[in-house]
C-alpha positions in Angstrom: 5.9 35.7 106.0 2.2 35.6 106.7 1.8 32.0 105.5 4.7 31.0 108.2 2.7 32.8 110.9 -0.5 31.2 109.9 1.1 27.6 109.9 3.0 28.4 113.1 -0.8 29.4 114.5 -2.3 26.4 113.3 0.2 24.4 114.8 -0.3 25.9 118.3 -4.0 25.7 118.2 -3.6 22.2 117.1 -1.3 21.5 120.0 -3.6 23.2 122.4 -6.8 21.7 121.4 -5.2 18.1 121.5 -4.0 18.8 125.3 -7.6 20.1 125.8 -9.0 16.9 124.8 -6.4 14.9 126.6 -7.3 16.7 129.8 -11.0 16.0 129.2 -10.8 12.6 128.7 -8.3 12.2 131.8 -11.1 14.0 133.8 -14.0 12.0 132.8 -11.8 8.6 133.1 -10.9 9.7 136.9 -14.5 10.5 137.7 -15.6 7.2 136.3 -12.8 5.4 138.4 -14.1 7.2 141.4 -17.7 6.6 141.0 -16.5 2.9 140.3 -14.8 2.7 143.3 -17.0 4.4 145.8 -20.5 4.3 144.4 -22.9 1.4 145.4 -22.1 -2.2 143.7 -24.9 -4.2 141.8 -23.8 -8.0 141.7 -26.0 -10.5 139.6 -25.7 -13.9 140.6 -26.8 -16.8 138.6 -27.5 -20.2 140.4 -28.7 -23.7 139.8 -32.3 -24.3 140.9 -31.4 -26.2 144.5 -29.4 -23.4 145.8 -32.3 -20.7 146.0 -33.0 -21.2 149.7 -29.7 -20.9 151.1 -28.8 -18.1 148.8 -31.9 -16.0 149.2 -32.3 -16.9 153.3 -28.7 -16.8 154.5 -26.0 -16.2 152.1 -27.2 -12.9 150.6 -27.7 -11.2 153.9 -24.6 -12.3 155.4 -22.5 -11.4 152.5 -24.1 -7.8 152.2 -23.4 -7.1 155.9 -19.8 -8.5 155.4 -19.1 -6.6 152.4 -20.8 -3.3 153.6 -18.9 -3.5 157.0 -15.4 -4.1 155.3 -15.8 -1.6 152.3 -18.4 1.3 153.5 -20.1 0.7 150.0 -23.8 -0.2 149.5 -24.3 -3.4 147.9 -27.4 -4.9 145.9 -27.8 -8.5 145.2 -30.1 -9.9 142.4 -30.5 -13.5 141.4 -31.4 -15.6 139.0 -32.3 -19.3 139.2 -32.7 -22.3 137.0 -31.3 -25.2 135.4 -27.5 -25.0 135.3 -26.9 -26.1 131.5 -29.8 -23.6 130.7 -28.1 -20.7 132.9 -24.8 -21.4 131.1 -26.4 -21.3 127.6 -28.0 -17.7 128.6 -24.9 -16.2 129.8 -23.1 -17.6 126.6 -26.0 -15.9 124.8 -25.5 -12.5 126.6 -27.2 -12.8 130.0 -25.8 -10.4 132.5 -24.4 -12.4 135.3 -21.7 -11.2 137.3 -21.3 -14.7 139.4 -22.4 -18.1 138.4 -23.1 -20.9 140.5 -23.2 -24.1 138.4 -24.1 -27.8 139.3 -21.2 -29.4 137.3 -17.5 -28.3 135.8 -18.8 -29.2 132.4 -21.0 -26.3 132.4 -18.4 -24.3 133.3 -16.2 -25.4 130.6 -19.0 -24.3 128.2 -18.6 -20.9 129.6 -14.8 -21.0 128.8 -15.5 -22.0 125.3 -18.0 -19.4 124.9 -15.2 -16.9 126.4 -17.0 -15.8 129.1 -14.9 -17.3 131.6 -11.2 -17.3 130.9 -9.9 -20.8 129.8 -7.0 -20.8 132.4 -9.4 -20.1 135.5 -9.5 -23.0 138.0 -13.0 -24.4 138.7 -13.9 -22.9 142.4 -15.8 -26.1 144.2 -18.0 -24.7 146.8 -20.1 -27.6 148.4 -20.7 -31.1 147.6 -23.9 -33.6 147.6 -24.2 -37.0 146.9 -26.7 -38.4 144.4 -29.6 -40.2 146.2 -32.9 -42.2 145.4 -36.2 -40.6 146.8 -39.2 -43.1 147.3 -42.7 -43.0 148.9 -43.0 -43.3 152.5 -42.1 -46.5 153.7 -40.3 -47.6 150.3 -43.1 -49.6 149.0 -41.2 -50.1 145.9 -38.5 -51.7 148.1 -35.7 -49.7 146.3 -31.9 -50.2 147.8 -29.6 -48.9 145.2 -29.6 -48.0 141.5 -29.9 -51.4 140.0 -33.7 -51.8 141.6 -34.5 -48.6 139.5 -34.3 -51.0 136.5 -37.0 -53.3 137.7 -39.7 -53.7 135.0 -43.0 -51.7 136.0 -41.3 -49.0 138.2 -42.4 -45.4 137.5 -39.5 -43.1 137.9 -38.8 -39.2 137.7 -35.6 -38.1 136.4 -33.7 -34.6 135.8 -33.1 -33.5 132.0 -29.5 -34.0 131.2 -30.0 -31.9 128.5 -30.8 -29.1 130.7 -30.1 -30.0 134.3 -26.6 -30.7 136.1 -28.6 -33.2 138.3 -29.6 -35.2 135.1 -26.0 -35.2 134.1 -24.7 -36.4 137.7 -27.6 -38.9 137.9 -26.8 -40.6 134.6 -23.1 -40.7 135.9 -24.2 -42.0 139.2 -26.3 -44.8 137.3 -23.4 -45.8 135.1 -20.4 -45.5 137.3 -22.0 -47.5 140.1 -21.9 -50.5 138.1 -18.7 -49.5 136.1 -16.6 -49.2 139.2 -18.0 -52.4 140.9 -17.6 -54.7 138.0 -15.1 -52.9 135.4 -17.8 -53.7 132.8 -18.9 -51.1 130.3 -21.4 -53.6 128.8 -22.7 -54.0 132.5 -23.1 -50.4 133.1 -24.5 -49.5 129.8 -27.0 -52.6 130.5 -28.3 -50.7 133.6 -28.4 -47.3 132.4 -30.7 -48.5 129.6 -33.1 -50.4 132.0 -33.3 -47.4 134.2 -34.0 -45.4 131.6 -36.7 -47.5 130.4 -38.7 -46.7 133.4 -38.3 -42.7 133.2 -41.9 -41.8 133.0 -41.2 -38.0 133.5 -38.4 -35.5 132.5 -37.9 -32.6 134.6 -36.2 -29.4 133.6 -34.3 -29.4 136.6 -33.7 -31.3 140.1 -36.3 -28.7 141.7 -38.7 -29.3 139.1 -38.3 -33.0 139.5 -39.1 -32.8 143.3 -42.1 -31.0 142.3 -43.3 -33.4 140.4 -42.7 -36.2 143.0 -44.5 -33.8 145.4 -47.4 -33.8 143.2 -48.0 -37.3 143.4 -46.0 -38.5 140.2 -44.0 -41.5 139.9 -42.5 -43.9 142.5 -39.1 -42.9 142.6 -36.8 -40.0 142.1 -33.1 -39.5 141.5 -31.7 -36.0 142.8 -29.6 -34.3 145.2 -29.2 -35.6 148.9 -29.4 -31.6 149.4 -32.9 -31.0 147.6 -34.3 -34.4 149.2 -33.5 -33.1 152.7 -34.7 -29.6 152.2 -38.0 -31.3 150.9 -38.4 -33.3 154.4 -37.8 -30.1 156.2 -40.8 -28.6 154.2 -42.9 -31.7 155.3 -42.9 -33.4 152.2 -43.7 -37.2 152.8 -40.8 -39.3 151.4 -37.9 -41.5 151.9 -34.1 -41.2 151.0 -32.2 -44.0 150.1 -28.5 -43.4 150.0 -27.3 -46.3 147.3 -24.1 -48.1 148.6 -22.3 -46.8 145.7 -22.7 -43.3 144.7 -21.4 -40.3 142.8 -20.8 -37.1 145.0 -21.4 -33.9 142.8 -19.3 -31.4 143.1 -20.5 -27.7 142.7 -18.5 -25.0 141.1 -18.4 -21.1 141.2 -16.8 -18.5 138.8 -16.6 -14.7 138.0 -18.1 -14.1 134.5 -15.2 -12.0 133.1 -16.9 -10.5 130.2 -19.9 -8.8 132.2 -17.9 -7.4 135.2 -16.6 -3.9 135.9 -13.6 -3.5 138.3 -15.9 -2.8 141.3 -18.3 -5.6 140.4 -15.4 -8.0 139.9 -14.2 -7.2 143.3 -17.4 -8.0 144.6 -17.7 -10.9 143.0 -14.6 -12.3 144.2 -15.3 -11.7 147.5 -18.4 -13.3 147.3 -17.2 -16.8 146.0 -14.7 -16.2 149.0 -17.4 -15.6 151.2 -18.8 -18.9 150.1 -15.6 -20.8 151.2 -15.4 -19.0 154.3 -16.3 -20.7 157.6 -19.5 -18.5 157.5 -20.5 -19.5 154.3 -19.6 -23.1 154.6 -21.6 -23.2 157.7 -24.5 -21.4 155.9 -24.3 -24.1 153.1 -24.4 -26.9 155.5 -27.3 -25.7 157.3 -29.3 -26.1 154.1 -27.6 -29.7 153.6 -24.8 -28.6 151.3 -21.9 -31.0 152.5 -18.4 -28.7 152.8 -15.7 -28.6 150.8 -13.5 -30.1 153.8 -15.2 -33.2 154.6 -13.5 -33.9 157.8 -15.3 -30.8 159.4 -18.5 -32.3 158.5 -21.1 -33.5 160.6 -22.9 -35.3 157.8 -23.3 -39.1 157.8 -20.3 -41.0 156.0 -21.2 -42.3 152.7 -20.6 -46.1 152.2 -18.6 -46.2 149.0 -18.8 -42.5 147.4 -17.1 -41.9 144.0 -16.3 -38.6 141.9 -16.4 -37.8 138.4 -12.5 -38.1 138.2 -13.1 -42.0 138.8 -14.9 -42.1 135.5 -12.2 -40.1 133.5 -13.1 -36.6 134.6 -15.7 -34.4 132.7 -14.3 -34.0 129.6 -14.2 -37.8 129.1 -17.4 -38.9 131.0 -19.7 -36.2 129.3 -18.6 -37.2 126.0 -18.9 -40.9 126.4 -21.7 -41.5 128.8 -24.1 -38.3 128.6 -23.4 -37.5 124.9 -22.9 -40.4 123.2 -24.9 -43.0 125.2 -27.7 -41.2 126.8 -28.2 -38.2 124.4 -27.6 -40.3 121.0 -28.7 -43.8 122.0 -31.2 -43.7 125.0 -33.1 -40.4 124.6 -34.5 -41.0 121.4 -36.2 -44.1 122.7 -37.8 -42.4 125.5 -41.5 -42.9 126.2 -42.3 -39.8 128.5 -45.7 -38.9 130.0 -46.4 -35.2 129.7 -45.1 -33.0 132.8 -46.4 -29.8 132.0 -49.8 -30.1 133.3 -48.5 -31.0 136.6 -46.1 -28.2 136.8 -48.5 -25.4 135.4 -51.1 -26.6 138.1 -48.5 -26.2 140.9 -47.1 -22.7 140.0 -50.4 -21.2 138.6 
Protein backbone atom coordinates (compact mmCIF):
# COMPACT_ATOMS: atom_id res chain seq x y z
CA UNK A 1 0.00 0.00 0.00
CA UNK A 2 2.78 2.40 1.03
CA UNK A 3 4.79 1.53 -2.05
CA UNK A 4 1.78 2.28 -4.26
CA UNK A 5 1.30 5.63 -2.51
CA UNK A 6 5.02 6.44 -2.99
CA UNK A 7 4.87 5.65 -6.70
CA UNK A 8 1.77 7.84 -7.11
CA UNK A 9 3.49 10.67 -5.26
CA UNK A 10 6.63 10.39 -7.38
CA UNK A 11 4.53 10.39 -10.55
CA UNK A 12 2.66 13.51 -9.43
CA UNK A 13 5.90 15.21 -8.41
CA UNK A 14 7.51 14.44 -11.77
CA UNK A 15 4.41 15.70 -13.57
CA UNK A 16 4.39 18.98 -11.60
CA UNK A 17 8.15 19.42 -12.05
CA UNK A 18 7.83 18.81 -15.78
CA UNK A 19 5.12 21.44 -16.11
CA UNK A 20 7.14 23.92 -14.03
CA UNK A 21 10.10 23.44 -16.37
CA UNK A 22 7.84 23.98 -19.41
CA UNK A 23 6.38 27.14 -17.86
CA UNK A 24 9.84 28.54 -17.08
CA UNK A 25 11.05 27.82 -20.62
CA UNK A 26 7.95 29.45 -22.12
CA UNK A 27 8.35 32.49 -19.87
CA UNK A 28 11.99 33.14 -20.80
CA UNK A 29 11.31 32.38 -24.46
CA UNK A 30 8.48 34.91 -24.51
CA UNK A 31 10.70 37.48 -22.78
CA UNK A 32 13.41 36.92 -25.39
CA UNK A 33 10.89 37.28 -28.20
CA UNK A 34 9.51 40.49 -26.69
CA UNK A 35 13.02 41.87 -26.25
CA UNK A 36 13.88 40.92 -29.84
CA UNK A 37 10.75 42.62 -31.14
CA UNK A 38 10.91 45.83 -29.07
CA UNK A 39 14.54 46.54 -28.20
CA UNK A 40 17.17 48.43 -30.20
CA UNK A 41 18.58 46.69 -33.27
CA UNK A 42 22.26 46.50 -34.18
CA UNK A 43 23.04 45.84 -37.83
CA UNK A 44 26.54 45.06 -39.12
CA UNK A 45 27.08 45.80 -42.81
CA UNK A 46 30.11 44.47 -44.73
CA UNK A 47 30.65 46.36 -48.00
CA UNK A 48 33.32 46.56 -50.69
CA UNK A 49 35.67 49.51 -50.49
CA UNK A 50 34.22 51.98 -52.99
CA UNK A 51 30.86 52.12 -51.19
CA UNK A 52 32.23 53.72 -48.02
CA UNK A 53 31.28 57.33 -48.78
CA UNK A 54 27.76 56.74 -50.03
CA UNK A 55 26.93 54.40 -47.15
CA UNK A 56 28.39 56.37 -44.26
CA UNK A 57 27.50 59.85 -45.51
CA UNK A 58 24.06 59.30 -47.02
CA UNK A 59 22.54 55.78 -47.01
CA UNK A 60 23.07 54.95 -43.32
CA UNK A 61 21.67 58.22 -41.89
CA UNK A 62 18.67 58.13 -44.24
CA UNK A 63 17.88 54.48 -43.51
CA UNK A 64 18.19 54.99 -39.74
CA UNK A 65 15.64 57.81 -39.90
CA UNK A 66 13.28 55.74 -42.06
CA UNK A 67 13.56 52.62 -39.89
CA UNK A 68 13.06 54.43 -36.59
CA UNK A 69 10.09 56.41 -37.96
CA UNK A 70 8.38 53.26 -39.25
CA UNK A 71 9.13 50.91 -36.33
CA UNK A 72 9.70 53.15 -33.32
CA UNK A 73 12.85 51.17 -32.55
CA UNK A 74 16.39 52.47 -32.27
CA UNK A 75 18.86 51.23 -34.87
CA UNK A 76 22.64 51.26 -34.77
CA UNK A 77 24.57 50.58 -37.98
CA UNK A 78 28.17 49.40 -38.03
CA UNK A 79 30.23 48.93 -41.17
CA UNK A 80 33.33 47.09 -42.32
CA UNK A 81 34.84 48.00 -45.70
CA UNK A 82 37.40 46.11 -47.76
CA UNK A 83 38.03 44.09 -50.92
CA UNK A 84 34.90 42.19 -51.92
CA UNK A 85 36.54 38.76 -52.14
CA UNK A 86 38.30 39.25 -48.82
CA UNK A 87 35.03 40.21 -47.11
CA UNK A 88 33.33 37.08 -48.45
CA UNK A 89 36.21 34.93 -47.18
CA UNK A 90 36.03 36.53 -43.72
CA UNK A 91 32.27 35.96 -43.50
CA UNK A 92 32.74 32.31 -44.41
CA UNK A 93 35.23 32.12 -41.53
CA UNK A 94 32.65 33.54 -39.10
CA UNK A 95 32.81 37.35 -39.37
CA UNK A 96 29.61 38.84 -37.87
CA UNK A 97 28.07 40.49 -40.94
CA UNK A 98 24.27 40.77 -41.05
CA UNK A 99 24.18 42.36 -44.51
CA UNK A 100 26.82 42.13 -47.21
CA UNK A 101 27.33 44.32 -50.26
CA UNK A 102 29.61 42.58 -52.73
CA UNK A 103 31.18 43.72 -55.97
CA UNK A 104 30.02 40.70 -57.93
CA UNK A 105 27.81 37.64 -57.85
CA UNK A 106 30.77 35.24 -57.79
CA UNK A 107 31.64 36.36 -54.26
CA UNK A 108 28.01 35.83 -53.24
CA UNK A 109 28.28 32.29 -54.63
CA UNK A 110 31.21 31.72 -52.26
CA UNK A 111 28.89 32.58 -49.34
CA UNK A 112 26.32 30.12 -50.66
CA UNK A 113 28.94 27.39 -50.86
CA UNK A 114 29.94 28.30 -47.29
CA UNK A 115 26.26 28.01 -46.26
CA UNK A 116 26.19 31.59 -44.99
CA UNK A 117 23.54 32.54 -47.54
CA UNK A 118 20.74 30.26 -48.73
CA UNK A 119 21.62 28.66 -52.05
CA UNK A 120 18.20 29.45 -53.52
CA UNK A 121 18.48 33.17 -52.64
CA UNK A 122 18.39 35.31 -55.77
CA UNK A 123 21.16 37.93 -56.05
CA UNK A 124 19.82 41.43 -55.43
CA UNK A 125 21.52 43.85 -57.84
CA UNK A 126 21.49 47.33 -56.26
CA UNK A 127 23.59 49.28 -58.76
CA UNK A 128 25.81 49.30 -61.85
CA UNK A 129 29.09 50.90 -62.86
CA UNK A 130 31.15 50.38 -66.03
CA UNK A 131 34.87 49.65 -65.98
CA UNK A 132 36.90 52.62 -67.22
CA UNK A 133 40.53 53.63 -67.64
CA UNK A 134 42.04 56.45 -65.59
CA UNK A 135 45.05 58.33 -66.99
CA UNK A 136 47.10 61.38 -66.07
CA UNK A 137 45.61 64.78 -67.07
CA UNK A 138 45.69 65.33 -70.79
CA UNK A 139 46.01 61.57 -71.37
CA UNK A 140 49.74 61.72 -72.20
CA UNK A 141 49.81 57.94 -72.76
CA UNK A 142 47.20 58.45 -75.54
CA UNK A 143 44.94 55.67 -74.27
CA UNK A 144 41.61 55.23 -76.04
CA UNK A 145 40.65 51.69 -75.04
CA UNK A 146 41.79 48.47 -73.43
CA UNK A 147 43.94 47.49 -76.42
CA UNK A 148 46.16 50.53 -75.78
CA UNK A 149 46.99 49.22 -72.32
CA UNK A 150 49.03 46.46 -73.95
CA UNK A 151 51.48 48.81 -75.68
CA UNK A 152 55.07 48.06 -74.60
CA UNK A 153 56.39 50.29 -71.85
CA UNK A 154 53.10 51.49 -70.36
CA UNK A 155 53.03 51.30 -66.53
CA UNK A 156 49.62 50.08 -65.39
CA UNK A 157 48.07 49.81 -61.91
CA UNK A 158 45.51 47.04 -61.40
CA UNK A 159 43.28 45.73 -58.62
CA UNK A 160 44.11 42.15 -57.62
CA UNK A 161 41.57 39.63 -59.03
CA UNK A 162 42.55 37.34 -56.17
CA UNK A 163 40.98 39.70 -53.62
CA UNK A 164 39.10 42.45 -55.36
CA UNK A 165 35.87 42.36 -57.30
CA UNK A 166 37.15 45.30 -59.33
CA UNK A 167 40.09 43.10 -60.33
CA UNK A 168 37.71 40.41 -61.56
CA UNK A 169 35.57 42.89 -63.48
CA UNK A 170 38.63 44.49 -65.09
CA UNK A 171 39.97 41.14 -66.32
CA UNK A 172 36.57 40.34 -67.84
CA UNK A 173 36.49 43.78 -69.50
CA UNK A 174 40.00 43.42 -70.95
CA UNK A 175 39.25 39.93 -72.29
CA UNK A 176 35.61 40.35 -73.27
CA UNK A 177 36.07 43.58 -75.22
CA UNK A 178 38.06 41.64 -77.82
CA UNK A 179 36.14 38.38 -77.66
CA UNK A 180 32.80 40.05 -78.34
CA UNK A 181 34.28 42.16 -81.12
CA UNK A 182 36.14 39.41 -82.99
CA UNK A 183 34.69 36.14 -81.71
CA UNK A 184 38.27 34.93 -81.22
CA UNK A 185 39.36 33.55 -77.84
CA UNK A 186 42.95 33.55 -79.05
CA UNK A 187 42.77 37.29 -79.77
CA UNK A 188 41.15 37.92 -76.37
CA UNK A 189 43.84 35.92 -74.59
CA UNK A 190 46.60 37.73 -76.51
CA UNK A 191 45.24 41.12 -75.46
CA UNK A 192 44.86 40.07 -71.82
CA UNK A 193 48.44 38.80 -71.68
CA UNK A 194 49.77 41.99 -73.29
CA UNK A 195 47.92 44.18 -70.81
CA UNK A 196 49.19 42.21 -67.84
CA UNK A 197 52.75 42.42 -69.12
CA UNK A 198 52.44 46.13 -68.29
CA UNK A 199 50.96 45.77 -64.78
CA UNK A 200 53.56 47.25 -62.42
CA UNK A 201 51.53 47.41 -59.20
CA UNK A 202 48.80 45.10 -57.89
CA UNK A 203 46.41 46.69 -55.37
CA UNK A 204 44.20 44.72 -52.94
CA UNK A 205 41.08 46.75 -53.84
CA UNK A 206 39.76 49.35 -56.26
CA UNK A 207 40.15 52.05 -53.63
CA UNK A 208 43.76 51.02 -52.90
CA UNK A 209 44.49 51.15 -56.65
CA UNK A 210 43.17 54.70 -56.80
CA UNK A 211 45.28 55.62 -53.78
CA UNK A 212 48.40 54.36 -55.56
CA UNK A 213 47.47 56.40 -58.64
CA UNK A 214 46.93 59.51 -56.48
CA UNK A 215 50.38 59.00 -54.97
CA UNK A 216 51.94 59.19 -58.43
CA UNK A 217 52.40 55.54 -59.31
CA UNK A 218 51.74 54.33 -62.85
CA UNK A 219 50.44 55.99 -65.97
CA UNK A 220 47.01 54.33 -66.07
CA UNK A 221 44.56 52.46 -63.87
CA UNK A 222 41.58 50.22 -64.70
CA UNK A 223 38.78 50.82 -62.20
CA UNK A 224 35.09 51.52 -61.65
CA UNK A 225 33.59 54.63 -63.22
CA UNK A 226 32.13 55.35 -59.77
CA UNK A 227 35.49 55.52 -58.01
CA UNK A 228 37.08 57.51 -60.82
CA UNK A 229 34.37 60.17 -60.60
CA UNK A 230 34.55 60.23 -56.80
CA UNK A 231 38.29 60.86 -57.11
CA UNK A 232 37.60 63.76 -59.47
CA UNK A 233 35.24 65.33 -56.92
CA UNK A 234 38.05 65.08 -54.33
CA UNK A 235 40.24 67.10 -56.68
CA UNK A 236 42.47 64.30 -57.91
CA UNK A 237 43.96 65.33 -61.29
CA UNK A 238 43.01 62.62 -63.78
CA UNK A 239 41.27 61.90 -67.06
CA UNK A 240 38.58 59.23 -67.41
CA UNK A 241 38.56 57.16 -70.60
CA UNK A 242 35.38 55.16 -71.29
CA UNK A 243 36.32 52.42 -73.80
CA UNK A 244 33.90 51.92 -76.66
CA UNK A 245 33.37 48.33 -75.49
CA UNK A 246 33.41 47.83 -71.75
CA UNK A 247 31.73 45.62 -69.18
CA UNK A 248 29.13 46.97 -66.76
CA UNK A 249 29.80 45.77 -63.22
CA UNK A 250 26.69 44.70 -61.32
CA UNK A 251 26.89 44.95 -57.53
CA UNK A 252 24.86 42.65 -55.27
CA UNK A 253 23.46 42.68 -51.72
CA UNK A 254 22.36 39.83 -49.46
CA UNK A 255 21.27 39.01 -45.92
CA UNK A 256 23.77 36.72 -44.16
CA UNK A 257 21.30 34.10 -42.96
CA UNK A 258 23.51 32.37 -40.38
CA UNK A 259 24.26 35.59 -38.48
CA UNK A 260 20.88 37.29 -38.11
CA UNK A 261 18.25 37.08 -35.38
CA UNK A 262 14.60 37.60 -36.27
CA UNK A 263 14.81 41.35 -35.56
CA UNK A 264 18.13 41.73 -37.36
CA UNK A 265 16.77 39.85 -40.36
CA UNK A 266 13.84 42.22 -40.58
CA UNK A 267 16.15 45.24 -40.42
CA UNK A 268 18.60 43.67 -42.87
CA UNK A 269 15.89 43.05 -45.44
CA UNK A 270 14.52 46.56 -44.89
CA UNK A 271 18.02 47.92 -45.54
CA UNK A 272 18.28 46.08 -48.87
CA UNK A 273 14.78 47.25 -49.80
CA UNK A 274 15.89 50.81 -49.00
CA UNK A 275 18.83 50.49 -51.40
CA UNK A 276 16.34 49.68 -54.17
CA UNK A 277 13.90 52.43 -53.20
CA UNK A 278 13.73 55.78 -54.94
CA UNK A 279 15.57 57.42 -52.04
CA UNK A 280 18.26 54.74 -51.99
CA UNK A 281 18.83 54.78 -55.74
CA UNK A 282 18.98 58.57 -55.72
CA UNK A 283 21.62 58.51 -52.98
CA UNK A 284 23.69 55.92 -54.85
CA UNK A 285 23.44 57.95 -58.07
CA UNK A 286 24.65 61.02 -56.18
CA UNK A 287 27.83 59.02 -55.52
CA UNK A 288 28.07 57.92 -59.17
CA UNK A 289 26.54 54.43 -58.93
CA UNK A 290 24.32 53.95 -61.97
CA UNK A 291 20.76 52.94 -60.98
CA UNK A 292 19.21 49.52 -61.41
CA UNK A 293 16.74 50.99 -63.92
CA UNK A 294 19.00 52.61 -66.54
CA UNK A 295 16.13 54.44 -68.22
CA UNK A 296 15.83 56.52 -65.04
CA UNK A 297 19.48 57.51 -65.22
CA UNK A 298 20.97 60.90 -65.95
CA UNK A 299 24.31 59.26 -66.72
CA UNK A 300 25.83 59.41 -70.19
CA UNK A 301 24.91 56.34 -72.24
CA UNK A 302 27.71 53.87 -72.90
CA UNK A 303 28.66 53.25 -76.55
CA UNK A 304 28.69 49.41 -76.60
CA UNK A 305 28.39 47.97 -73.11
CA UNK A 306 28.27 44.28 -72.25
CA UNK A 307 27.66 42.23 -69.11
CA UNK A 308 28.99 39.02 -67.61
CA UNK A 309 26.02 37.22 -69.19
CA UNK A 310 27.59 37.88 -72.59
CA UNK A 311 30.61 35.88 -71.37
CA UNK A 312 28.51 32.91 -70.25
CA UNK A 313 27.63 34.07 -66.72
CA UNK A 314 29.78 34.12 -63.60
CA UNK A 315 30.30 30.39 -63.20
CA UNK A 316 31.74 30.02 -66.70
CA UNK A 317 33.51 33.37 -66.97
CA UNK A 318 35.21 33.13 -63.59
CA UNK A 319 36.36 29.55 -64.10
CA UNK A 320 37.77 29.98 -67.61
CA UNK A 321 39.01 33.59 -67.64
CA UNK A 322 39.92 34.44 -64.04
CA UNK A 323 40.87 31.07 -62.54
CA UNK A 324 42.34 29.18 -65.48
CA UNK A 325 43.81 31.97 -67.60
CA UNK A 326 44.69 34.71 -65.12
CA UNK A 327 45.45 32.78 -61.91
CA UNK A 328 47.17 29.76 -63.42
CA UNK A 329 48.94 31.23 -66.46
CA UNK A 330 49.31 35.00 -66.15
CA UNK A 331 49.74 35.64 -62.42
CA UNK A 332 52.85 33.43 -61.98
CA UNK A 333 54.66 35.52 -64.64
CA UNK A 334 53.97 38.94 -63.11
CA UNK A 335 56.93 41.21 -62.39
CA UNK A 336 55.55 43.68 -59.85
CA UNK A 337 56.94 46.64 -57.97
CA UNK A 338 56.37 46.68 -54.18
CA UNK A 339 53.28 48.76 -53.35
CA UNK A 340 53.43 48.49 -49.57
CA UNK A 341 55.68 51.49 -48.99
CA UNK A 342 53.47 53.85 -51.01
CA UNK A 343 50.30 52.70 -49.22
CA UNK A 344 51.83 52.78 -45.74
CA UNK A 345 53.11 56.31 -46.38
CA UNK A 346 49.59 57.44 -47.31
CA UNK A 347 47.86 55.87 -44.31
CA UNK A 348 50.52 56.47 -41.62
